[in-house]
C-alpha positions as CSV (number, residue, x, y, z in Angstrom):
1,X,7.5,-18.3,-2.4
2,X,6.7,-14.6,-2.8
3,X,3.8,-12.4,-1.6
4,X,2.8,-8.8,-2.1
5,X,-0.2,-7.1,-0.6
6,X,-2.0,-3.8,0.1
7,X,-4.7,-2.7,2.5
8,X,-7.1,0.1,2.6
9,X,-8.5,1.5,5.9
10,X,-12.1,2.4,5.2
11,X,-12.9,3.6,8.7
12,X,-11.6,3.1,12.3
13,X,-13.1,-0.3,12.3
14,X,-13.0,-1.7,8.7
15,X,-9.8,-2.6,6.8
16,X,-9.9,-4.2,3.4
17,X,-6.9,-6.0,1.9
18,X,-5.7,-7.8,-1.2
19,X,-2.7,-10.1,-1.4
20,X,-1.1,-11.9,-4.3
21,X,0.9,-15.1,-3.6
22,X,3.2,-17.1,-5.9
23,X,4.9,-20.3,-5.1
24,X,7.0,-22.8,-6.9
25,X,8.2,-26.2,-5.7
26,X,10.5,-28.3,-7.8
27,X,10.1,-32.0,-8.3
28,X,11.1,-34.1,-5.3
29,X,14.3,-36.2,-5.6
30,X,14.8,-39.8,-4.4
31,X,18.2,-41.4,-4.9
32,X,19.1,-39.1,-7.7
33,X,15.9,-39.5,-9.7
34,X,12.9,-37.2,-9.9
35,X,9.7,-38.4,-8.2
36,X,6.6,-38.5,-10.4
37,X,3.6,-36.3,-9.6
38,X,5.6,-33.9,-7.4
39,X,6.5,-30.3,-8.0
40,X,4.1,-27.4,-8.9
41,X,3.7,-23.7,-9.4
42,X,0.8,-21.6,-8.4
43,X,-0.4,-18.0,-8.2
44,X,-3.4,-17.0,-6.1
45,X,-5.2,-13.8,-5.0
46,X,-6.5,-13.3,-1.4
47,X,-9.0,-10.6,-0.8
48,X,-9.8,-10.0,2.9
49,X,-11.6,-7.9,5.5
50,X,-10.8,-7.1,9.1
51,X,-13.2,-5.6,11.6
52,X,-11.8,-3.9,14.7
53,X,-14.1,-4.0,17.8
54,X,-14.4,-1.1,20.1
55,X,-12.3,-2.5,22.9
56,X,-9.0,-1.6,21.1
57,X,-7.5,-5.1,21.0
58,X,-9.8,-7.5,19.3
59,X,-10.2,-8.0,15.5
60,X,-12.3,-10.4,13.5
61,X,-11.0,-11.2,10.0
62,X,-11.9,-13.2,6.9
63,X,-9.9,-14.1,3.8
64,X,-10.7,-16.0,0.6
65,X,-7.8,-17.6,-1.3
66,X,-8.6,-17.9,-5.0
67,X,-6.2,-19.7,-7.4
68,X,-5.5,-17.8,-10.5
69,X,-2.9,-20.1,-12.1
70,X,-1.8,-23.7,-11.3
71,X,0.7,-25.9,-13.0
72,X,1.2,-29.4,-11.5
73,X,3.3,-32.3,-12.8
74,X,1.3,-35.4,-13.8
75,X,-1.7,-36.1,-11.5
76,X,-1.9,-34.2,-8.2
77,X,-4.4,-32.7,-5.8
78,X,-4.6,-28.9,-6.1
79,X,-6.7,-26.5,-4.1
80,X,-9.7,-24.8,-5.7
81,X,-10.2,-22.1,-3.1
82,X,-9.8,-21.6,0.6
83,X,-11.7,-19.6,3.2
84,X,-10.3,-18.4,6.6
85,X,-12.1,-16.8,9.5
86,X,-10.5,-15.8,12.7
87,X,-10.3,-13.6,15.8
88,X,-7.2,-11.9,17.0
89,X,-6.8,-10.4,20.5
90,X,-4.0,-8.0,21.6
91,X,-3.1,-7.6,25.3
């Protein structure tokens, strides 16, 4: 697995980011033989945004994970896209 990302602080409250993720998993092995329909490779892009509230310790964030490339062995379930929303609080 490998990831690289960058962020841009547009103001004191808004931060925009972009991350690229790549992962590769080899075929599973059972008693010396490869297991069918296992193993994959994928690359995805994840644009996101963070909003810092005025209290200095709370952030709201959202990210979308968009698959750019997927290679799976035989028939497997593979994600189309993902969406994450959250709140972070520092004390």
